[in-house]
N, C-alpha and C positions, 0 to 999 in steps of 0.2 A: 550436204553432210560434212564435206571437208571443211567448209567455212565454220560450221558449228563446233567441230573438234578443235579447230585452230583457236577459236575464241575461248573454249574451255581450258586449253593449255595456257593461254595468256592469263586467265584469272588465277590459275594455280601458281604460276610463276610470280604474279603480282603479290599473292598472299605470302609466299615464301620470302620474297624480298622485304616485305613489310615487317615480318616476324624477325628477320635477321637484323634490320635496322633498330628494332626495339631492344633486342639483346645487346647490341653494341652500345646503344644509348644508356642502358642500365649499368653496364660494366664500366662505362666512362664516368659515371656519376660518383662523387665523393660521398663516403658513408659518414653520417653524423655520429660522433662518438657518444656512447651512453654513459652519463655521469650519475653517481649515486645521489639520491635525493638528500640534499644538505639538511633538510628539516628532520629527516629520520635519524641523523647522527646526534641530535640533541634530545631525543625522546628517552623515556625510561625503558629499562629492560628487566623483565621478570627473571630472577634467579631462584632456583629451587635446589635444595641439597639432595633430594631424591625424586625419582619419577615413579617409583614402585614401593609399595608397602604391603607386608603380609602379616596376618594375625592368625593365631590358632587358639582354640578354646575347646573345652569339653562340654558335653550336654548338661551335666549337673554342676560343673564348676563355676567360678566367678567369671565376669567379663575379663578379657585379656587386658594387660597393662597398656596405657596409652603410649603412643609413640610421638616423636617430635618432628614436625615438618618445619624446616627453616626457609624463610623467604627474605630476599633483599632486593634492592634496586642495583643492578649492575650497569646501569646507564646513567643518563643525565637527569636533571630536574628532580621531581619528587614522584615516587611510585605510590599511587593510592589504589588499593586493590581490594577485591572481595573474593571470598571462598564459598563455593557451593558444591553440593554433592547430589547424587541421584539414587541414594539408598536411605531408607528410614533408620537402618541400624548403624549409620555412620555419622559422626559429628566432628566438627572442627571448632576449636575455641582458642582465641577469638575468631570470628567469622570474617575478619578483614583487618587491614592495617595500612600503615604508611611508612615508607622508607626513603631516606635520602642517601642510603649507602649502608646503614646499619642492618644487622641481621635480626629479624623478628622470629619468635618461636610460637608455633601453634600446636596445641595438644590435639592429636587425632585419636578419638575414642571410639569404642565399639559397645553397642548394647545388643546382645544376642537374644534378648527376650523374644520368644515366638519363633525363633529360627530352629529348624529341625536338623538332625544329623543327616548328612548325605555325602555321597562319594565326591561330587564336584564341589569346588570351593565357591562361595558367594563372591561375586565380583561387583565392584563399584568404581566410580571415578570422582575424584575431587578436581574441580575446575577453578583455576585462579585467573581472574579477569581484571583487566585495566584497559579501558578504551584508549588511553594515551600511549600504552606500551608498544614498543616496536614488535615484540613477539607475542602479543595478545591473541588467544588465551594460552595458558599452559595447563597441563593435566598431570595428575598423579593417579596411577592405577592401584586400586586397593583390593586385596583378596582376603577372605575370611574362611578358614577351614574349621568346621565343627566336627568333633569326633566323640565317640563314646567314652574314651579314656581321658583322664585329666592330662593335659599336655605338660611337657617339661617346662621349667622356667629358669631363667638365669638370675642368680643372686650374686652380687659382688660386694665385698666387704666395704669398699669405698669407691666413690665415683670421681674422686679428685685427689691428685697427688701433687706435691710441690717439692722441688729440688732447688738447692742453691750451691753454687760452686765458684771457685776462683779459676780464672783463665789458666788452662794447662793442667788442671787437676779434676778428677771425677768425684762427685759427691757419693755418700754412702748409698748402698742399694736399699730399696724398699720392697715390701711384699703386698700383694693383694690376694684375697681369698675368693674362690669361685665355687659355687655349689648349685645343685638342682633344688629349686624351691617348689617344683611341681611334681607331677607323676612320672612314672617310667624312668628312663635313663636319659640324662643330658649328655650329649656328645658335642663338644664345643671347640672353637679355635679362637686364638687371640692374635691380633696383628696390630702393628703401630704404623702411623703415617709419617714418621720422622726418622731420618737416618741416624740421629743421635740417641734414639730411644729403642730399647729392646726389652722383650719379656720372655722369660724362660721358666718352664717349658711352654711352647707356643700352643698348647692345647691340652685337653683332658676329658675325662668322663666321670660323671657323678650320678649316684642314685640317691643322694642326700648328704653325703659326706663333703666337707669343704676341702678343696685342693689349694695349695699355696703356689703362687707364681712370683718369681723374682723380677722386679722392674729395675733396669740399669740405665744409667745415663752416661754417655761418653761425650764429655764437653771439650776434649782436646780438639783444637782447630776451630772452635767457635769463638767469634768475636764477643767482646763485652756487650751485654744486652739481655733482653728478655725473649724467651722462646716458648712456643706452645705446641703440644703434640696431643694425639688422641690414640688410646688403645681401644680397639673395637673387638667386642666379644660376640661371636656369631654362632648360631646353632640352627640347623635345618628344621628341628622339631620343637623349638622353644616358642612359647607364646609371646615373649617380649624381645625376640631377636630382631635387630642387633641391639646390644647395650654398650655404652661408651664410658670410658674413664678418661677424663681430661688430665693432662700433665703439664704443669708449668715449670719452667726452668729459668733461673736467673743466674747469669754468668757475670761475676764481678771482677774488677781489675785486681791483679796481685798486689797486695799492700807491700810497701817498702819502708814501713816505719822503722824497722830494726830496733824495736823497743822491748824492754822487759819491765814488768811492773808487779807490785805486791798490794794485796788488800786483805782485810780481815772480815769475817762473818761469824757472829754478829760484831758490830763495831762498838758495842757497849754491853756490860753485864755485871752480874754480882759474883761473889765467890762461888766457885764450883761450876761456872759456865764453861762449856767447851767451845773453843774458838778455832775455826778453820782459817788457815792463812794460805790461799792459793797464790802460786807464783806463775805468772803468765807471760807469754811472748806475743808480739804483734808484728807481722811482716818481717820475719828474719830474712836477711840477704843471702844466707848460705844454708845448705842442708845441715841438719843437726843430728849427729849420731852419738854424741857424748857431750856432757857438760858438767861443770862444777860451779858451786857458788856457796856463799855463807849467809845464814840468816841469824841475826842477833836479836835478843829480847831481854827485858829486865826480869831477872829471877825473883825479884821481890813481888812482881805482879803475876808471873806465869810459871807453870810447871810444864815441862816438855812431855808430850804424850807419844808422838811418833811422826814419821814422814811417809806419805803414800804417793802413788803414781798419779799423774794428771791425765787430762783427756787426750793429749798428744803422745803420751808415753805408756798407755795402758798395756801394750804388748811388749814392752821393753824387757830385756833379760834381767837387767839390774837397775834398781833405783832405791836409795836409802839415805838416811841422815845419821851423822855421828855427833853426839852432844859433848861439848867440852865447855863447862861453865855455862855462860848464857849464849853460846854460839853453836849453831847446828851447821856442820859442814855437810852439804848435800852433793851427791854425785850420781850420775845416771849413765848407762851404756845401753845402746839399742840392741847389740848382739844380733840375735835371730829375729828381733822385732823390726818394726817399720821405722826407717829414718824419717825424721820430720822434714818435709820438703820446703824449699824456699817459698816465702810468702804465706806461711801458716799463721793461724791465730788460735790460741787456746792455752790451757794450763800444762806446765811441764812437771809440777810437783805440788803437793798440798801438805803443809805442816800443820799438825794439830797440837794446840796448847790448851791448858786448863787454868782458869783464873784462881789464884790463891789470895790475891788482895794485899797480903803482907801489911806494910805500914801505910798503904795508900788510903787517902780520905775520899769521901764521896765526891764524884765529879772530876777527880784527878786523872790525867791522861798519861799514857805510856806509849812509846813508839816501838815498832817492829821494823827492822831494816834488813834489806838484802844488798849484798856487795860482793866484791871479789869474783867477778864472772870469769870463768875459765873454759878452755877447750873450744867447742864450736859456738859458744855464746859470748866468747870474748869480744869486746868492742861494741856490744849492744848497749843502747842508751837507756838509763833508768827513767821511767815515766809512769808513776814516781817510784823512787827506790825505798820509800818508807810508807807505813800506814799507822794510824793512830787508834788506840783503843781507850775507851773511857770507862773508868771503874765506877760501879754503883753499889751502894750498900743497901 
C-alpha cells in the first residue's frame, strides 16, 4: 500500500511540474503584434446623415411629406449601394446609388393606405448594403404614427437664404416665416449648426398664423471665402419634422479702390424725361461721416429737380443740394445716422434732373460732371468723374 501511495504522489508532482513548465514557456514567448488589415483601409465606407426617421399622419389626411436620406462614401474607391426595406408602406427613391465622395439624396416616402389607427407606431427598417463597404450593412430605423387627428405640419416661407458680406462687416438681416400647415397646434424650435449663424426667436407656436424669425450673420473674424450653414426646424408633433433651411454666406475682401463715380439713368431720352444721376463710392479707405461735392450740368439740356439720399446714406440726419446756375453743391452729415465704414460700396446721393432739350439737336450729347470732393471723401479718385446723356427728339 505504501508503494502505491508513493507512486501516486510521484504522478501528481510530475503533473504539476509539467504544468509549471508550460506556463513558463507561454510567458517567455513573444506576442505577435496585431496589425490592421491594410486592404480594409482602401474600402468604401457607408455614411448616412441620419439613423432614425419618424413620420406622423392622420387617418383621413394625406400621406406625410417625404423626408431626405443622404448617403455618401466616406472611405476610398467607389461606393455602389442598394436600399431595401421590410415594410410595404415604406419606399426609397432612388433605390440605390454610387458615390465617390459626393452626397446622394434619397426621398423616403410613406403610403399609409390600409394602415389603421393604433396606439403603437408602425416600425420598419431601411437597409443600405454594399458588399465592398467596410461597414456593410447600415440601417435606418423608421417609425410611422397614425392618429385620428390631422397632425401638425411645418411650413417655412423659404428653404434657402443667401448672404454676402465684406470681411469685418455684417450683412443685413433677413427673415423667415414659420407656420402650422396641418391640424392642432405646432410647437417648434429652430437651431443653427454654424457659430456665425443665429435665428431669433429660437422657437414658436402656431395654430395657423405665420411667425417671423430674424436670421443674422456675424461675419467678423471669418476669412474671405464661402460658408454654408443649416437652420433646422423641429417639432415633436409635426408630420414633416425636421425641416431645414440652407444658408449660404460669401465673405469678400474689403475693396480699396477709393473711387467715386457718376452715371445717369436713362442715358438718353426726349424732352420731359426724368434722369436720375447716382453718385457712388467704391472701397473708401476711411470712414465717411460727412462729405461735400459739386455736380455740374448744362442748363440748356436739363432742369434741376432735387437731391436725395443714397443707399449708404438712407438714415443720415442731413443730405441736400443747393443749386446755383448749373452747379448743385451737395452736402451730407451722418449725425445720428450710420457712418459709412471703410471698404463700402454704394450710392451716397442721387440727383434728379428733367430733360428740357433747349437748343440741342437729335443725337447731341451733354455731359454731367462731379468734382470738388470735400470732407471725408477728399482725395477719392474719380472713376469716372463724368457721364454722358444723349438727347433724342
